[in-house]
Short mmCIF file of the C-alpha atoms (twelve columns), coordinates in Angstrom:
data_MODEL
# 
_entry.id   MODEL 
# 
loop_
_atom_site.group_PDB 
_atom_site.id 
_atom_site.type_symbol 
_atom_site.label_atom_id 
_atom_site.label_alt_id 
_atom_site.label_comp_id 
_atom_site.label_asym_id 
_atom_site.label_seq_id 
_atom_site.Cartn_x 
_atom_site.Cartn_y 
_atom_site.Cartn_z 
_atom_site.pdbx_PDB_model_num 
ATOM 1   C CA . MET A 1   -49.925 14.537  -4.015  1 
ATOM 2   C CA . ILE A 2   -46.530 12.913  -4.899  1 
ATOM 3   C CA . VAL A 3   -44.954 13.083  -8.293  1 
ATOM 4   C CA . PRO A 4   -42.620 10.159  -8.779  1 
ATOM 5   C CA . ARG A 5   -39.465 10.384  -10.914 1 
ATOM 6   C CA . TYR A 6   -41.141 8.541   -13.814 1 
ATOM 7   C CA . GLY A 7   -43.769 11.219  -14.629 1 
ATOM 8   C CA . THR A 8   -46.951 9.455   -13.511 1 
ATOM 9   C CA . VAL A 9   -49.151 11.420  -11.276 1 
ATOM 10  C CA . VAL A 10  -50.101 9.465   -8.099  1 
ATOM 11  C CA . SER A 11  -52.385 10.498  -5.310  1 
ATOM 12  C CA . GLY A 12  -54.289 9.000   -2.428  1 
ATOM 13  C CA . PRO A 13  -53.523 5.451   -1.530  1 
ATOM 14  C CA . TRP A 14  -51.150 5.072   -4.565  1 
ATOM 15  C CA . VAL A 15  -53.989 4.613   -7.025  1 
ATOM 16  C CA . SER A 16  -53.199 5.939   -10.516 1 
ATOM 17  C CA . GLN A 17  -55.456 8.860   -11.679 1 
ATOM 18  C CA . THR A 18  -53.777 9.183   -15.038 1 
ATOM 19  C CA . GLU A 19  -52.888 6.010   -16.885 1 
ATOM 20  C CA . MET A 20  -49.849 6.086   -19.206 1 
ATOM 21  C CA . SER A 21  -50.262 4.670   -22.651 1 
ATOM 22  C CA . ASP A 22  -48.259 1.538   -23.582 1 
ATOM 23  C CA . GLU A 23  -46.183 3.619   -26.004 1 
ATOM 24  C CA . LYS A 24  -44.993 5.904   -23.140 1 
ATOM 25  C CA . GLU A 25  -44.194 3.207   -20.662 1 
ATOM 26  C CA . PRO A 26  -40.552 3.709   -19.346 1 
ATOM 27  C CA . LYS A 27  -38.060 1.197   -20.561 1 
ATOM 28  C CA . PRO A 28  -36.767 -1.152  -17.840 1 
ATOM 29  C CA . GLU A 29  -33.116 -0.078  -18.369 1 
ATOM 30  C CA . ALA A 30  -34.197 3.494   -17.802 1 
ATOM 31  C CA . ALA A 31  -35.677 2.804   -14.389 1 
ATOM 32  C CA . PHE A 32  -32.509 3.716   -12.509 1 
ATOM 33  C CA . PRO A 33  -30.514 6.373   -14.275 1 
ATOM 34  C CA . ALA A 34  -26.827 6.812   -13.579 1 
ATOM 35  C CA . SER A 35  -26.365 7.917   -9.904  1 
ATOM 36  C CA . PRO A 36  -23.681 10.413  -8.891  1 
ATOM 37  C CA . TRP A 37  -23.145 8.366   -5.765  1 
ATOM 38  C CA . ARG A 38  -22.412 5.250   -7.865  1 
ATOM 39  C CA . GLU A 39  -20.059 7.232   -10.032 1 
ATOM 40  C CA . ALA A 40  -18.263 8.551   -6.960  1 
ATOM 41  C CA . SER A 41  -17.931 5.016   -5.641  1 
ATOM 42  C CA . GLU A 42  -16.477 3.818   -8.936  1 
ATOM 43  C CA . ARG A 43  -13.933 6.639   -8.858  1 
ATOM 44  C CA . LEU A 44  -12.753 5.522   -5.405  1 
ATOM 45  C CA . ARG A 45  -12.593 1.915   -6.500  1 
ATOM 46  C CA . SER A 46  -10.519 3.006   -9.577  1 
ATOM 47  C CA . THR A 47  -8.122  4.792   -7.328  1 
ATOM 48  C CA . ALA A 48  -7.905  1.657   -5.201  1 
ATOM 49  C CA . ARG A 49  -6.972  -0.368  -8.280  1 
ATOM 50  C CA . VAL A 50  -4.226  2.151   -9.067  1 
ATOM 51  C CA . PHE A 51  -3.015  1.610   -5.521  1 
ATOM 52  C CA . VAL A 52  -2.772  -2.079  -6.119  1 
ATOM 53  C CA . ALA A 53  -0.780  -1.700  -9.311  1 
ATOM 54  C CA . SER A 54  1.504   0.885   -7.774  1 
ATOM 55  C CA . LEU A 55  2.214   -1.155  -4.654  1 
ATOM 56  C CA . GLY A 56  2.879   -4.137  -6.783  1 
ATOM 57  C CA . ALA A 57  5.690   -2.233  -8.479  1 
ATOM 58  C CA . VAL A 58  6.906   -1.060  -5.066  1 
ATOM 59  C CA . ALA A 59  6.938   -4.629  -3.820  1 
ATOM 60  C CA . VAL A 60  9.019   -5.768  -6.796  1 
ATOM 61  C CA . THR A 61  11.453  -2.866  -6.185  1 
ATOM 62  C CA . VAL A 62  11.766  -3.585  -2.516  1 
ATOM 63  C CA . VAL A 63  12.321  -7.338  -3.017  1 
ATOM 64  C CA . ALA A 64  14.980  -6.588  -5.689  1 
ATOM 65  C CA . GLY A 65  16.572  -3.958  -3.512  1 
ATOM 66  C CA . LEU A 66  16.825  -6.005  -0.422  1 
ATOM 67  C CA . SER A 67  19.225  -8.526  -2.045  1 
ATOM 68  C CA . LEU A 68  18.790  -11.172 0.683   1 
ATOM 69  C CA . THR A 69  21.764  -13.065 -0.630  1 
ATOM 70  C CA . ALA A 70  23.930  -10.356 0.941   1 
ATOM 71  C CA . LEU A 71  23.143  -11.888 4.288   1 
ATOM 72  C CA . SER A 72  25.666  -14.603 3.490   1 
ATOM 73  C CA . THR A 73  28.466  -12.080 3.834   1 
ATOM 74  C CA . LEU A 74  27.659  -11.548 7.546   1 
ATOM 75  C CA . ASP A 75  28.540  -13.719 10.449  1 
ATOM 76  C CA . PRO A 76  25.411  -15.452 11.722  1 
ATOM 77  C CA . GLU A 77  26.748  -14.943 15.275  1 
ATOM 78  C CA . SER A 78  27.321  -11.188 14.860  1 
ATOM 79  C CA . PRO A 79  24.765  -8.580  16.007  1 
ATOM 80  C CA . ASN A 80  24.616  -7.116  12.485  1 
ATOM 81  C CA . PHE A 81  23.120  -10.408 11.197  1 
ATOM 82  C CA . ALA A 82  20.219  -10.213 13.606  1 
ATOM 83  C CA . VAL A 83  19.622  -6.561  12.771  1 
ATOM 84  C CA . ALA A 84  19.782  -7.209  9.032   1 
ATOM 85  C CA . VAL A 85  17.200  -10.077 9.416   1 
ATOM 86  C CA . LYS A 86  14.867  -7.979  11.428  1 
ATOM 87  C CA . GLY A 87  15.116  -5.032  8.903   1 
ATOM 88  C CA . ALA A 88  14.412  -7.365  6.050   1 
ATOM 89  C CA . LEU A 89  11.396  -8.962  7.693   1 
ATOM 90  C CA . THR A 90  9.987   -5.528  8.646   1 
ATOM 91  C CA . ALA A 91  10.332  -4.248  5.069   1 
ATOM 92  C CA . THR A 92  8.735   -7.441  3.634   1 
ATOM 93  C CA . LEU A 93  5.910   -7.498  6.150   1 
ATOM 94  C CA . GLY A 94  5.170   -3.787  5.424   1 
ATOM 95  C CA . VAL A 95  4.825   -4.409  1.682   1 
ATOM 96  C CA . VAL A 96  2.589   -7.468  2.295   1 
ATOM 97  C CA . VAL A 97  0.267   -5.591  4.623   1 
ATOM 98  C CA . MET A 98  0.052   -2.640  2.247   1 
ATOM 99  C CA . LEU A 99  -0.857  -4.964  -0.592  1 
ATOM 100 C CA . ALA A 100 -3.531  -6.662  1.463   1 
ATOM 101 C CA . LEU A 101 -5.022  -3.271  2.456   1 
ATOM 102 C CA . ALA A 102 -5.069  -2.129  -1.113  1 
ATOM 103 C CA . MET A 103 -6.672  -5.431  -2.277  1 
ATOM 104 C CA . ARG A 104 -9.268  -5.120  0.538   1 
ATOM 105 C CA . LEU A 105 -10.227 -1.695  -0.515  1 
ATOM 106 C CA . SER A 106 -10.316 -2.483  -4.239  1 
ATOM 107 C CA . SER A 107 -12.797 -5.433  -3.603  1 
ATOM 108 C CA . SER A 108 -15.015 -3.496  -1.191  1 
ATOM 109 C CA . SER A 109 -18.662 -4.462  -1.803  1 
ATOM 110 C CA . ALA A 110 -21.935 -2.598  -1.421  1 
ATOM 111 C CA . VAL A 111 -23.848 -2.229  1.903   1 
ATOM 112 C CA . SER A 112 -26.942 -4.276  2.181   1 
ATOM 113 C CA . MET A 113 -30.104 -3.419  3.940   1 
ATOM 114 C CA . ASP A 114 -29.606 -6.230  6.393   1 
ATOM 115 C CA . GLU A 115 -26.252 -4.719  7.408   1 
ATOM 116 C CA . MET A 116 -27.867 -1.365  7.899   1 
ATOM 117 C CA . LEU A 117 -30.691 -2.789  9.933   1 
ATOM 118 C CA . SER A 118 -28.252 -4.528  12.262  1 
ATOM 119 C CA . LEU A 119 -27.029 -1.038  13.228  1 
ATOM 120 C CA . ASP A 120 -30.603 0.264   13.651  1 
ATOM 121 C CA . ASN A 121 -30.869 -1.788  16.852  1 
ATOM 122 C CA . LYS A 122 -29.611 0.505   19.613  1 
ATOM 123 C CA . LYS A 123 -28.563 -2.508  21.830  1 
ATOM 124 C CA . GLY A 124 -24.831 -2.972  21.280  1 
ATOM 125 C CA . ARG A 125 -24.760 -0.343  18.552  1 
ATOM 126 C CA . TRP A 126 -21.634 1.310   20.070  1 
ATOM 127 C CA . TRP A 127 -19.572 -1.892  19.894  1 
ATOM 128 C CA . ARG A 128 -20.736 -2.676  16.373  1 
ATOM 129 C CA . GLY A 129 -19.915 0.848   15.259  1 
ATOM 130 C CA . LEU A 130 -16.488 0.544   16.868  1 
ATOM 131 C CA . LEU A 131 -15.711 -2.765  14.998  1 
ATOM 132 C CA . ARG A 132 -17.310 -1.590  11.794  1 
ATOM 133 C CA . PRO A 133 -16.686 2.204   11.439  1 
ATOM 134 C CA . GLY A 134 -17.469 2.293   7.792   1 
ATOM 135 C CA . PHE A 135 -20.957 0.877   8.291   1 
ATOM 136 C CA . MET A 136 -21.536 3.354   11.170  1 
ATOM 137 C CA . ASP A 137 -20.697 6.246   8.889   1 
ATOM 138 C CA . ALA A 138 -23.122 4.893   6.269   1 
ATOM 139 C CA . TYR A 139 -25.869 4.471   8.978   1 
ATOM 140 C CA . LYS A 140 -25.472 8.026   10.216  1 
ATOM 141 C CA . THR A 141 -25.894 9.327   6.667   1 
ATOM 142 C CA . VAL A 142 -29.009 7.466   5.607   1 
ATOM 143 C CA . GLY A 143 -30.474 6.415   8.984   1 
ATOM 144 C CA . ALA A 144 -31.727 9.957   9.966   1 
ATOM 145 C CA . LYS A 145 -35.059 11.148  8.762   1 
ATOM 146 C CA . SER A 146 -33.753 14.648  8.097   1 
ATOM 147 C CA . ASN A 147 -31.330 13.336  5.380   1 
ATOM 148 C CA . GLY A 148 -34.211 12.496  3.071   1 
ATOM 149 C CA . TYR A 149 -33.146 8.947   2.151   1 
ATOM 150 C CA . LEU A 150 -35.853 7.257   4.157   1 
ATOM 151 C CA . ALA A 151 -38.714 8.578   1.999   1 
ATOM 152 C CA . GLY A 152 -40.387 10.303  4.995   1 
ATOM 153 C CA . PHE A 153 -40.326 7.238   7.342   1 
ATOM 154 C CA . ASP A 154 -38.995 7.535   10.862  1 
ATOM 155 C CA . ASP A 155 -36.278 4.973   10.632  1 
ATOM 156 C CA . LEU A 156 -34.634 2.227   8.478   1 
ATOM 157 C CA . ALA A 157 -36.827 -0.513  9.835   1 
ATOM 158 C CA . SER A 158 -40.092 1.358   8.852   1 
ATOM 159 C CA . PHE A 159 -38.721 2.119   5.419   1 
ATOM 160 C CA . SER A 160 -37.600 -1.386  4.863   1 
ATOM 161 C CA . ALA A 161 -41.009 -2.738  5.965   1 
ATOM 162 C CA . ALA A 162 -42.757 -0.389  3.542   1 
ATOM 163 C CA . VAL A 163 -40.491 -1.598  0.687   1 
ATOM 164 C CA . ASP A 164 -41.266 -5.255  1.452   1 
ATOM 165 C CA . LEU A 165 -44.959 -4.479  1.653   1 
ATOM 166 C CA . ALA A 166 -44.911 -2.652  -1.694  1 
ATOM 167 C CA . LEU A 167 -42.962 -5.450  -3.425  1 
ATOM 168 C CA . LYS A 168 -45.335 -8.068  -1.975  1 
ATOM 169 C CA . ASP A 169 -48.378 -6.112  -2.989  1 
ATOM 170 C CA . GLU A 170 -46.933 -5.953  -6.546  1 
ATOM 171 C CA . ARG A 171 -46.456 -9.715  -6.697  1 
ATOM 172 C CA . ASP A 172 -49.994 -10.341 -5.378  1 
ATOM 173 C CA . LYS A 173 -51.541 -7.982  -7.936  1 
ATOM 174 C CA . ALA A 174 -49.455 -9.525  -10.699 1 
ATOM 175 C CA . ASP A 175 -50.678 -13.002 -9.710  1 
ATOM 176 C CA . ALA A 176 -54.261 -11.792 -9.742  1 
ATOM 177 C CA . ALA A 177 -53.907 -10.044 -13.061 1 
ATOM 178 C CA . ALA A 178 -52.303 -13.194 -14.580 1 
ATOM 179 C CA . ALA A 179 -55.125 -15.316 -13.254 1 
ATOM 180 C CA . ALA A 180 -57.713 -13.089 -14.962 1 
ATOM 181 C CA . PRO A 181 -56.138 -11.777 -18.227 1 
ATOM 182 C CA . ASP A 182 -59.448 -10.189 -19.384 1 
ATOM 183 C CA . ASP A 183 -60.071 -8.306  -16.087 1 
ATOM 184 C CA . SER A 184 -59.119 -4.667  -16.804 1 
ATOM 185 C CA . ALA A 185 -59.659 -3.694  -13.192 1 
ATOM 186 C CA . ALA A 186 -57.197 -6.294  -12.002 1 
ATOM 187 C CA . TYR A 187 -54.650 -5.111  -14.543 1 
ATOM 188 C CA . ALA A 188 -55.155 -1.456  -13.432 1 
ATOM 189 C CA . LYS A 189 -54.557 -2.526  -9.860  1 
ATOM 190 C CA . TYR A 190 -51.400 -4.347  -10.902 1 
ATOM 191 C CA . LYS A 191 -50.202 -1.205  -12.777 1 
ATOM 192 C CA . ALA A 192 -50.709 0.910   -9.698  1 
ATOM 193 C CA . ALA A 193 -48.912 -1.547  -7.447  1 
ATOM 194 C CA . ASN A 194 -46.043 -1.743  -10.051 1 
ATOM 195 C CA . ARG A 195 -45.622 2.017   -10.025 1 
ATOM 196 C CA . LYS A 196 -45.618 2.072   -6.235  1 
ATOM 197 C CA . ALA A 197 -43.097 -0.820  -6.048  1 
ATOM 198 C CA . THR A 198 -40.914 0.871   -8.679  1 
ATOM 199 C CA . TRP A 199 -40.924 4.119   -6.731  1 
ATOM 200 C CA . TYR A 200 -39.900 2.383   -3.550  1 
ATOM 201 C CA . ASP A 201 -37.217 0.350   -5.373  1 
ATOM 202 C CA . ALA A 202 -35.670 3.524   -6.797  1 
ATOM 203 C CA . ARG A 203 -35.621 4.979   -3.260  1 
ATOM 204 C CA . LEU A 204 -34.035 1.808   -1.974  1 
ATOM 205 C CA . HIS A 205 -31.335 1.881   -4.688  1 
ATOM 206 C CA . SER A 206 -30.580 5.504   -3.872  1 
ATOM 207 C CA . LEU A 207 -30.226 4.680   -0.206  1 
ATOM 208 C CA . ILE A 208 -27.900 1.716   -0.747  1 
ATOM 209 C CA . GLU A 209 -25.702 3.784   -3.168  1 
ATOM 210 C CA . VAL A 210 -25.340 6.544   -0.624  1 
ATOM 211 C CA . ALA A 211 -24.595 4.181   2.181   1 
ATOM 212 C CA . SER A 212 -22.012 2.215   0.023   1 
ATOM 213 C CA . PHE A 213 -20.227 5.395   -0.861  1 
ATOM 214 C CA . GLN A 214 -20.123 6.543   2.757   1 
ATOM 215 C CA . ARG A 215 -18.612 3.188   3.835   1 
ATOM 216 C CA . LEU A 216 -16.163 3.118   0.901   1 
ATOM 217 C CA . ARG A 217 -15.010 6.628   1.667   1 
ATOM 218 C CA . ARG A 218 -14.431 5.788   5.317   1 
ATOM 219 C CA . ASN A 219 -12.461 2.584   4.311   1 
ATOM 220 C CA . PHE A 220 -10.432 4.675   1.832   1 
ATOM 221 C CA . ALA A 221 -9.420  7.129   4.546   1 
ATOM 222 C CA . VAL A 222 -8.469  4.433   7.000   1 
ATOM 223 C CA . THR A 223 -6.617  2.436   4.420   1 
ATOM 224 C CA . ALA A 224 -4.597  5.456   3.330   1 
ATOM 225 C CA . PHE A 225 -3.669  6.087   6.957   1 
ATOM 226 C CA . LEU A 226 -2.659  2.526   7.651   1 
ATOM 227 C CA . MET A 227 -0.697  2.385   4.317   1 
ATOM 228 C CA . THR A 228 1.229   5.472   5.354   1 
ATOM 229 C CA . LEU A 229 2.128   3.853   8.692   1 
ATOM 230 C CA . PHE A 230 3.245   0.602   7.109   1 
ATOM 231 C CA . GLY A 231 5.013   2.417   4.260   1 
ATOM 232 C CA . ALA A 232 7.093   4.205   6.911   1 
ATOM 233 C CA . ALA A 233 7.787   0.833   8.632   1 
ATOM 234 C CA . THR A 234 8.917   -0.596  5.255   1 
ATOM 235 C CA . ALA A 235 11.295  2.367   4.721   1 
ATOM 236 C CA . ILE A 236 12.693  1.896   8.258   1 
ATOM 237 C CA . GLY A 237 13.153  -1.825  7.567   1 
ATOM 238 C CA . ILE A 238 15.075  -1.082  4.248   1 
ATOM 239 C CA . VAL A 239 17.323  1.426   5.902   1 
ATOM 240 C CA . THR A 240 17.978  -0.842  8.829   1 
ATOM 241 C CA . TYR A 241 18.796  -3.762  6.565   1 
ATOM 242 C CA . ALA A 242 21.120  -1.634  4.368   1 
ATOM 243 C CA . ALA A 243 22.893  -0.172  7.415   1 
ATOM 244 C CA . ALA A 244 23.518  -3.623  8.899   1 
ATOM 245 C CA . LEU A 245 25.128  -4.863  5.697   1 
ATOM 246 C CA . GLN A 246 27.672  -2.027  5.629   1 
ATOM 247 C CA . PRO A 247 31.133  -3.285  6.585   1 
ATOM 248 C CA . ARG A 248 32.614  -1.872  9.774   1 
ATOM 249 C CA . GLY A 249 36.182  -0.576  10.008  1 
ATOM 250 C CA . VAL A 250 36.689  -0.401  6.227   1 
ATOM 251 C CA . PRO A 251 36.520  3.118   4.967   1 
ATOM 252 C CA . SER A 252 35.135  3.431   1.403   1 
ATOM 253 C CA . SER A 253 36.973  5.224   -1.329  1 
ATOM 254 C CA . PRO A 254 35.622  8.689   -2.066  1 
ATOM 255 C CA . VAL A 255 36.340  8.164   -5.817  1 
ATOM 256 C CA . ALA A 256 35.819  4.821   -7.555  1 
ATOM 257 C CA . VAL A 257 38.925  3.682   -9.311  1 
ATOM 258 C CA . THR A 258 39.090  1.163   -12.247 1 
ATOM 259 C CA . THR A 259 41.861  -0.538  -14.139 1 
ATOM 260 C CA . HIS A 260 44.627  1.755   -15.509 1 
ATOM 261 C CA . ASP A 261 43.560  4.690   -13.323 1 
ATOM 262 C CA . LYS A 262 46.510  6.609   -11.961 1 
ATOM 263 C CA . ILE A 263 46.780  6.763   -8.137  1 
ATOM 264 C CA . GLN A 264 49.470  7.603   -5.485  1 
ATOM 265 C CA . ILE A 265 50.696  4.934   -3.084  1 
ATOM 266 C CA . TYR A 266 52.040  5.919   0.256   1 
ATOM 267 C CA . ALA A 267 54.524  4.092   2.499   1 
ATOM 268 C CA . PRO A 268 53.093  2.186   5.489   1 
ATOM 269 C CA . LYS A 269 53.378  4.038   8.834   1 
ATOM 270 C CA . SER A 270 54.630  1.052   10.807  1 
ATOM 271 C CA . PRO A 271 58.478  0.857   10.962  1 
ATOM 272 C CA . ALA A 272 58.601  -2.692  9.649   1 
ATOM 273 C CA . GLY A 273 56.304  -1.805  6.756   1 
ATOM 274 C CA . ALA A 274 58.131  1.389   6.002   1 
ATOM 275 C CA . ALA A 275 61.426  -0.501  5.858   1 
ATOM 276 C CA . LEU A 276 60.063  -3.172  3.539   1 
ATOM 277 C CA . TYR A 277 58.442  -0.491  1.336   1 
ATOM 278 C CA . LYS A 278 61.817  1.293   0.944   1 
ATOM 279 C CA . LYS A 279 63.573  -2.025  0.203   1 
ATOM 280 C CA . VAL A 280 60.989  -3.031  -2.467  1 
ATOM 281 C CA . VAL A 281 60.339  0.317   -4.153  1 
ATOM 282 C CA . GLY A 282 63.781  1.847   -3.581  1 
ATOM 283 C CA . CYS A 283 62.477  4.973   -1.950  1 
ATOM 284 C CA . ASP A 284 60.525  6.061   1.149   1 
ATOM 285 C CA . GLN A 285 58.229  8.601   -0.563  1 
ATOM 286 C CA . HIS A 286 54.871  8.298   -2.205  1 
ATOM 287 C CA . VAL A 287 54.959  7.135   -5.777  1 
ATOM 288 C CA . ASP A 288 52.611  7.248   -8.720  1 
ATOM 289 C CA . ALA A 289 51.111  3.877   -9.937  1 
ATOM 290 C CA . LEU A 290 48.618  2.533   -12.426 1 
ATOM 291 C CA . VAL A 291 45.799  0.360   -11.137 1 
ATOM 292 C CA . LEU A 292 45.801  -3.220  -12.328 1 
ATOM 293 C CA . GLY A 293 42.872  -4.605  -10.350 1 
ATOM 294 C CA . VAL A 294 40.240  -3.514  -7.786  1 
ATOM 295 C CA . ALA A 295 38.783  -5.486  -4.887  1 
ATOM 296 C CA . GLY A 296 36.639  -3.445  -2.525  1 
ATOM 297 C CA . ALA A 297 38.826  -0.855  -0.786  1 
ATOM 298 C CA . SER A 298 42.056  -2.541  -1.955  1 
ATOM 299 C CA . VAL A 299 43.747  -2.307  -5.331  1 
ATOM 300 C CA . THR A 300 46.696  -3.894  -7.101  1 
ATOM 301 C CA . ALA A 301 48.950  -1.405  -8.864  1 
ATOM 302 C CA . ILE A 302 52.262  -1.098  -10.626 1 
ATOM 303 C CA . THR A 303 54.430  1.889   -9.715  1 
ATOM 304 C CA . LEU A 304 55.802  4.269   -12.237 1 
ATOM 305 C CA . PRO A 305 59.672  4.406   -12.040 1 
ATOM 306 C CA . ASP A 306 61.604  7.689   -11.625 1 
ATOM 307 C CA . ALA A 307 65.150  8.671   -10.821 1 
ATOM 308 C CA . VAL A 308 64.938  6.937   -7.404  1 
ATOM 309 C CA . CYS A 309 61.863  4.638   -7.202  1 
ATOM 310 C CA . ARG A 310 61.527  1.398   -9.151  1 
ATOM 311 C CA . SER A 311 58.619  -0.121  -11.066 1 
ATOM 312 C CA . VAL A 312 57.150  -2.902  -8.974  1 
ATOM 313 C CA . THR A 313 53.671  -4.386  -8.401  1 
ATOM 314 C CA . LEU A 314 52.196  -3.555  -4.969  1 
ATOM 315 C CA . ALA A 315 48.901  -4.176  -3.135  1 
ATOM 316 C CA . ALA A 316 47.429  -0.918  -1.524  1 
ATOM 317 C CA . LYS A 317 44.415  -0.230  0.615   1 
ATOM 318 C CA . TRP A 318 42.355  2.925   1.131   1 
ATOM 319 C CA . ASP A 319 42.817  4.253   4.702   1 
ATOM 320 C CA . GLY A 320 40.455  7.217   4.392   1 
ATOM 321 C CA . ALA A 321 43.115  9.607   3.189   1 
ATOM 322 C CA . GLY A 322 44.978  7.718   0.436   1 
ATOM 323 C CA . TYR A 323 46.155  4.344   -0.769  1 
ATOM 324 C CA . THR A 324 48.810  2.855   1.513   1 
ATOM 325 C CA . ALA A 325 51.054  -0.075  0.549   1 
ATOM 326 C CA . THR A 326 50.121  -3.262  2.350   1 
ATOM 327 C CA . PHE A 327 52.464  -6.158  3.052   1 
ATOM 328 C CA . ASP A 328 51.764  -9.594  4.696   1 
ATOM 329 C CA . LEU A 329 53.823  -8.807  7.832   1 
ATOM 330 C CA . PRO A 330 53.364  -10.328 11.251  1 
ATOM 331 C CA . GLU A 331 51.846  -7.985  13.872  1 
ATOM 332 C CA . GLU A 332 54.517  -6.103  15.757  1 
ATOM 333 C CA . LYS A 333 54.586  -6.832  19.449  1 
ATOM 334 C CA . ALA A 334 55.909  -4.559  22.130  1 
ATOM 335 C CA . GLU A 335 59.257  -5.857  23.509  1 
ATOM 336 C CA . PRO A 336 59.029  -6.845  27.202  1 
ATOM 337 C CA . LYS A 337 60.613  -4.405  29.571  1 
ATOM 338 C CA . PRO A 338 63.613  -5.805  31.566  1 
ATOM 339 C CA . SER A 339 62.665  -6.674  35.174  1 
ATOM 340 C CA . ALA A 340 63.787  -4.263  37.851  1 
ATOM 341 C CA . THR A 341 64.531  -7.243  40.128  1 
ATOM 342 C CA . PRO A 342 68.152  -8.585  39.702  1 
# 
C-alpha cells in the first residue's frame, strides 16, 4: 500500500478504496507546496544577481580608472605605448568576460527531462558529461535508483515512461467521463487516474527541482572559479597599464607643493649652470623661495632676499633630493684633446 502526499489511500493497481468528498478535494494551488530545492535554487540565483550588480559597479570603476585618454601622452612608437594598450585591453576583456559569466549564471534555466534522458544513454555519455558538467552532476544525483527520486524505477527512462503513461491514462479517462457525464463508474475511474497522474507529476516536479539545483550549484562553482581567474587578469591589466603610463627618468616629489609654499632652491651642479645661478641670484648657496606655479616635477618660484642673495624669479626642478634651479643652457661638450702628432 502507498500513501500519497495528498492523503488519499491507494492500493492495488491504483484504484481508489476511499473516495474523498468534494469538500475535501485539494486545491490546485496546493498540489505542489514550496520545495526546499526550489528555494535553494532561488537563493543561488539571487546571489548571481548580486554578482551582476557588483560587477557592473566594478566595470564602471575600471573604465573610469583606466583613463584611456592618457595614452595620448605616450609616443606610439615607444615600447610603453604597446604595453599600455595590452594592459588596457586585458583589463577591459576581463571585465567583459566576468559580466558575461555572471549574466549566464543569473539566467540559468531549469533542467528538462529530455536533457536528463540524453545523458541516460551510455553511448557517448563521457563526452556529453565533459561538455556539460552541470547536467552530469544533476544526472548522478537523480539518475540512481538508491537516491529515491525515481519513485522505485530502475532508471530515468522507465520513470519517464511511467509518467507519460499515467498522464495519457488520465486524459483517456477524462475523455470517457466527459462523454458519459451520468456514468458514475467512468467518473470514479477518472478520479483514480487523476490521483495517479497527480502523484507522478509531483514526483516529476521534485526530480526536476533537484536536478536543476545540482546543475545550478555546479555552474555557480565553475563561474566563481572563472571569475576569480579573470578578476586576477583584470587586476594585472590595470597594474600594467598604470605602470606603462608612469614617466621614466622624472623622479616625483615626495611632498606635493602648491602656490605660495616655501621651498629651498639649490644651485645647479654643472659649472655653467652654477656660474649663471651666482650671477642671477648673487650667491652660490641654496636660497629660500615661494612657489608661484607648479607643473609636474617643476616649479616657478621667487627667491626670498637676504644680506647676499637677491629676489628673483627662477624655474626649479625636483631631482630626487631637492629643487635645483634650471636654466636654458646649451649642453656642455668636452673640449677635444690636442693631437699628439705635431
